[in-house]
C-alpha positions, -999 to 999 in steps of 0.1 A, spaced: 64 -170 404 78 -199 378 69 -191 341 47 -216 323 59 -245 302 58 -232 265 35 -258 246 51 -282 223 50 -271 181 33 -296 158 40 -282 120 14 -297 95 0 -296 61 -22 -265 67 -45 -246 71 -71 -256 95 -95 -288 83 -70 -308 63 -71 -342 67 -35 -341 83 -47 -316 111 -71 -348 118 -44 -367 117 -26 -346 141 -57 -342 169 -52 -380 169 -18 -375 187 -22 -342 203 -52 -315 212 -46 -279 201 -46 -270 241 -22 -292 246 -1 -282 220 8 -252 197 -5 -261 159 23 -247 132 5 -245 93 24 -250 67 21 -248 29 35 -284 21 49 -317 35 85 -303 32 77 -274 48 66 -294 74 89 -316 75 121 -288 77 104 -267 109 115 -298 130 148 -301 113 153 -265 116 142 -262 154 109 -244 145 85 -274 160 93 -306 178 73 -325 159 52 -326 123 29 -348 112 26 -357 71 11 -378 52 35 -412 39 8 -433 22 -25 -437 9 -49 -468 -8 -51 -445 -36 -16 -434 -44 7 -452 -24 36 -436 -11 34 -397 -10 69 -390 -29 73 -356 -10 75 -371 22 96 -399 12 121 -378 -4 122 -352 24 131 -380 51 156 -395 26 179 -366 27 192 -336 54 201 -340 91 185 -375 105 146 -376 111 126 -404 126 92 -417 129 75 -422 158 41 -431 153 13 -436 125 -19 -427 124 -44 -441 101 -73 -415 90 -101 -424 68 -106 -400 32 -136 -388 18 -147 -354 -1 -175 -329 -11 -178 -311 -37 -183 -275 -22 -190 -240 -42 -203 -205 -33 -239 -197 -24 -260 -192 -64 -232 -219 -82 -251 -253 -94 -235 -286 -101 -245 -282 -137 -223 -244 -133 -191 -260 -129 -165 -262 -148 -132 -256 -131 -124 -271 -95 -98 -272 -70 -88 -296 -55 -48 -308 -38 -37 -336 -67 -41 -365 -46 -77 -354 -39 -84 -352 -77 -71 -389 -85 -93 -402 -56 -125 -385 -71 -120 -387 -105 -142 -418 -117 -171 -397 -95 -159 -366 -116 -157 -383 -151 -197 -394 -146 -211 -360 -127 -187 -337 -141 -170 -349 -173 -161 -311 -188 -146 -298 -156 -113 -295 -152 -86 -295 -125 -73 -269 -109 -46 -282 -88 -40 -269 -49 -17 -268 -27 -35 -284 3 -70 -301 6 -85 -270 23 -65 -243 6 -91 -240 -17 -117 -239 9 -101 -213 26 -105 -189 -7 -135 -196 -15 -147 -184 24 -127 -153 14 -121 -144 -20 -143 -126 -39 -161 -149 -66 -144 -131 -96 -111 -133 -83 -107 -169 -82 -96 -192 -110 -122 -221 -102 -158 -226 -98 -157 -255 -73 -136 -272 -50 -128 -310 -39 -126 -307 6 -128 -327 38 -159 -330 47 -148 -310 85 -137 -280 59 -174 -273 53 -185 -265 86 -153 -245 93 -152 -228 64 -196 -223 60 -192 -236 24 -221 -245 7 -222 -284 -5 -226 -289 -40 -223 -332 -37 -211 -351 -5 -193 -383 -7 -179 -382 -41 -146 -399 -34 -146 -433 -53 -135 -459 -25 -157 -455 4 -126 -480 22 -103 -450 14 -75 -442 39 -45 -424 43 -16 -428 66 -1 -404 80 36 -407 107 46 -384 134 82 -369 131 105 -358 154 138 -356 166 165 -391 167 167 -400 205 162 -432 223 144 -459 206 113 -469 224 111 -508 231 92 -531 211 53 -537 215 49 -569 199 33 -548 169 55 -525 153 70 -513 118 105 -501 111 114 -478 82 142 -478 63 159 -458 29 182 -485 16 206 -477 -14 219 -504 -36 255 -509 -52 255 -495 -88 259 -514 -120 261 -550 -97 239 -580 -111 215 -593 -82 219 -566 -63 179 -559 -57 178 -595 -50 208 -594 -20 193 -567 -5 159 -587 -3 175 -617 10 185 -600 38 153 -592 50 135 -630 35 162 -656 52 154 -640 87 118 -640 82 112 -598 82 85 -592 59 81 -558 43 47 -542 41 57 -518 17 86 -510 -7 94 -479 -34 116 -470 -53 124 -429 -55 155 -414 -77 184 -404 -58 187 -373 -81 228 -378 -87 223 -396 -125 198 -412 -141 194 -452 -136 204 -444 -99 179 -452 -71 172 -461 -35 141 -479 -22 123 -465 7 106 -499 28 84 -503 55 91 -538 78 73 -556 105 90 -557 132 114 -535 156 153 -528 154 155 -539 191 138 -578 179 171 -603 170 159 -606 135 152 -575 124 183 -563 143 207 -589 121 186 -580 91 194 -543 93 234 -559 98 231 -576 69 216 -544 48 244 -524 63 270 -551 51 262 -552 15 248 -517 8 260 -484 3 237 -467 23 209 -475 51 190 -446 66 171 -455 95 138 -443 98 129 -453 132 108 -481 149 73 -474 163 37 -489 173 12 -501 143 -18 -485 139 -41 -516 140 -16 -529 166 -22 -561 152 7 -587 161 35 -591 143 32 -628 127 70 -642 133 82 -669 113 89 -704 131 129 -701 140 128 -662 138 114 -653 170 135 -636 199 136 -666 222 146 -691 191 173 -664 184 190 -662 222 189 -703 221 208 -702 187 232 -674 203 235 -696 234 245 -729 220 272 -710 197 287 -698 224 287 -726 239 304 -745 214 331 -716 206 343 -722 248 341 -758 244 311 -770 263 289 -782 238 296 -795 200 
């Protein structure tokens, strides 16, 4: 009898009930794959590099905080990995506590730093006396509230995702406490490099680019490689390289796919003019909106221009 095939393994920021798990469930169900909860996003990414998982789902950007620096930094170094998909998850929070704790009793609140930032106006208005007790994930304090005796906890309440309330059987002190009702976190599916999937017409490409040191106009030169070819950036963030003060790399999302001539030429231009370019994948956009291609930079226009140049070189056109 043939042994059943092992289920693919997906690492993610745990424990159960996190927004990351919600993103992972959009990719694959827990009956089709083995979920591997990790203590932080770096551990999830390293699980793929070390072969302990085939994929990882990690947060990369939020409407409240911008880029998730731990993810950006982990992808910028180490053996290459690629982004294969993006997932969008609406973000909201509930303030929870043990039975017997009232809202007026709360003095210390455990929360992931991103959760605290996304609820700070509500907290300032309703619990101005409360202090922040940092948590490693959005559901780590929920698990503690559900499992540990109250006297052993270093906090009175916690900010958690709504799914964690049911999962851990917690008491809600206040719900919908996020400041921005439109808040969204963007997650990415991370895997090992392989053949790049074909373009869909609604794609993103993610890069990490280093600039030459002490060269006036280096940033402008980098941006011109994209702008002159009609390639739009949807995100750009600087991150310290770490080898010396004043040395930064740029994490960039551009609209388009490496298989498209305008994007391919832009990447060639970056590779020619920048000391290091790390390609982190071309993948479909979560919203499915077709990329707006500027006149003169579409695939057909590049093909016609190339055909003309080849004809000129062969003496068939002038």
